Structure formats: structure tokens, C-alpha cells
N, C-alpha and C positions, 0 to 999 in steps of 0.2 A: 627556632621553632619551625619545623618542616610540615608542610601539608601532607595529609595522608589519604585524601579521597581519591576515588577512582570513578570513572564514568564507564558504565557497562550498558551499551545501548542508550536508552533514555533514563537510566537509573543512576543517580549519584549515590555512591556507597562509601560509608566511613565506618571504621571499627575502633573500638576501645576494648581493652582486656583488663580484667580485675581479678585479683586473688580473693575471691568471695564466691558465695553460693549464688546460683541463679535466682533463688528467692530473694536474696538481699539486693542484687542488682535490679531485679524486677521492682522491688519496693522503691528504689531510687528513681525509677522512671514512671511510677504509677501512683504513689501516695503523695497527696497534695503538700503535706508539710515537708516532704523530701524533694519534690520537684521545685518547691519554692526556693530551695538553696542554690539552684543552678539555672533554672529556666523561668519559673514563675509558678505560683499556686494555681490550683484549679478548683472550680466549684460546679455543682450539679450532680445529677444521679447517674450520668453516663448511660442513659437509656433513651436515645442514643447520643444526646448532646451534652457537652460540657462547655464551660467558659474558662479560658486560660488567660492569666494575666502575663503579658510579655514584659517582665520587669526590667530587662536590659534595653528595651526599645524606648524611643523618645515618648514621654508621656505615660509610660507603663500601661498601654491600653489593654482592655479585655477583648478577647476574640472568641467567637463561637467555633467549636470543633466538634465534628461528628466522630464518634467511636464506631468504626466500621467493623473491627474485630478485636476481641480481647480474650486471649487464650493463656491465662496465667500458668506458669511463670515464663512463657516462651515467646509470645507474639502479641504485638499491639499494632493496630492499624488505625490511623487518624486521617481525617480530611478536613479541609477548611478552604474558604474562599474569602479573600480580603482585597483591599485596594492594590496589593502587589501581585495578585493572581491566585491561581488554584494551587493548593498544597495537598499532596497525597504522600503521607509519611508512613513508614513501616519500621518497627523495631523488633529485632529477633534476638533472643537471649539463648545462648547455648553454653552449657556447663560440661567441662571434662576434667575430672580429677581435681576438683576444687578451684579450677580456674574458669572464669566465665567470660565469654566474648559477647559484646553487644554490637550487633550489626545494625547500623542506622541506614535506611534507604529513603531517599526522596525520589518518587516516581515522577519524572518530569514529562511534560507534554512538548516542551521546546527546550533545547539545551543551550540556546544562545545566552541566557542569563546566568549560566553556571559560574562565571567569574565573580559574580556578586553574591551568589547563594552559598557556594562552597566554603568561603572563609567564615561565614556566619555559623554554619554547622560545626566547623572546626572549633570555633570559639565556645559554642554551647557545650559541645562534648568535652572539651577541656575543662569547662566550668563544672561539669558533672564529675570528672575525675578529681578536681580540686575539692569539691564539696565532700566527696567520699573520704578524702585524705586529710580533711581539716586544714587544707593549704589555702593560701591567698587566691582569690579569684583571678583569672587571667585578665589582661588589659586588651581591650578591643583594638587599639592601635597596633598591636603585634600581629593582628590577623588581616586587617583590611586597611590599606590596599595592598599590603605586602604579599598576600597569597593570591591575589587576583590574577597575575600573569600565569601562575601554575594552573589554575582552574580554567582560564581561557585557553591554555594550551591543550587541555584534555579534549576540547571540541575539535581541534585541528588534527588529532591523532587518528 
């Protein structure tokens, strides 16, 4: 398993490609029953707050997230603040000829922790792929600490 993320300025960018419509990929990242398969379910009215359960994290905590922008089926922007810091996330969905690319961006204020953050998003995005393909979920140990040196190296470039 090879890391795919790139650091562009203070933006951590990862992509995944699907042979599916943009609407179908959008549903995978916005409908609670589908996000539950790879990240965690969410509840609330999204006006502007939701709560997301982080099912792969220790204790499966619920966390508050603000929906900053929701432009179906192409762009979702979320933000959150927790004990690990501030999270500003953007998902951009683009379809061309029946193939859809999901661009995941975390807008970072500080890139020093990218070695810890990048492997986590690789894990979650691969879990998304697995959930869509009815494949087994990935194993966390394949991502961290194995991918940490790659992501630490992005800061030095």
C-alpha cells in the first residue's frame, strides 16, 4: 500500500477515483447510512451543525462539525475543533464520462503534524473505497506508522 497524498502549500490533498456517477459518490460521503460504512454515521439537520460518530477512533466518540458549504453533488466543506486541533475539510466531486474523482483536502494551519494526519486520511479514504466495493475494511496497522515517513517527508520538500 503506497501513500497518495500531496502537500500543496498548507493543503493536504488526497484523491480517489470511482467508476460511478458523481451523485452516487456524493451519496457515499453525505448520507449517514453510507458514511457509517467507512467513517461513521452523522446526525443533525446540517443547518449548520451535525454530530459525526468517529467509529474507528478509540471509544467511537461523537464530534460536532459545522457544515460550511454544501453544493450537491460537487462540494462539501466541514470544520471542527476538538482536542487534536482545528479541522477544515473540503471534498470536491468531479465526474467525467462516468468516472468520478473525489478530491479530499484538509486545509492545515500548520504542516508539522502531517505525518500523523496523512496516514489517517489514507485509511479512511481506502475504507470508503472498500465500502463501495463490498470489500473488507483496511487494517489501521497498514497505514500508521508505515506511512508516517512519507508524509513527514512532504514537509521537507
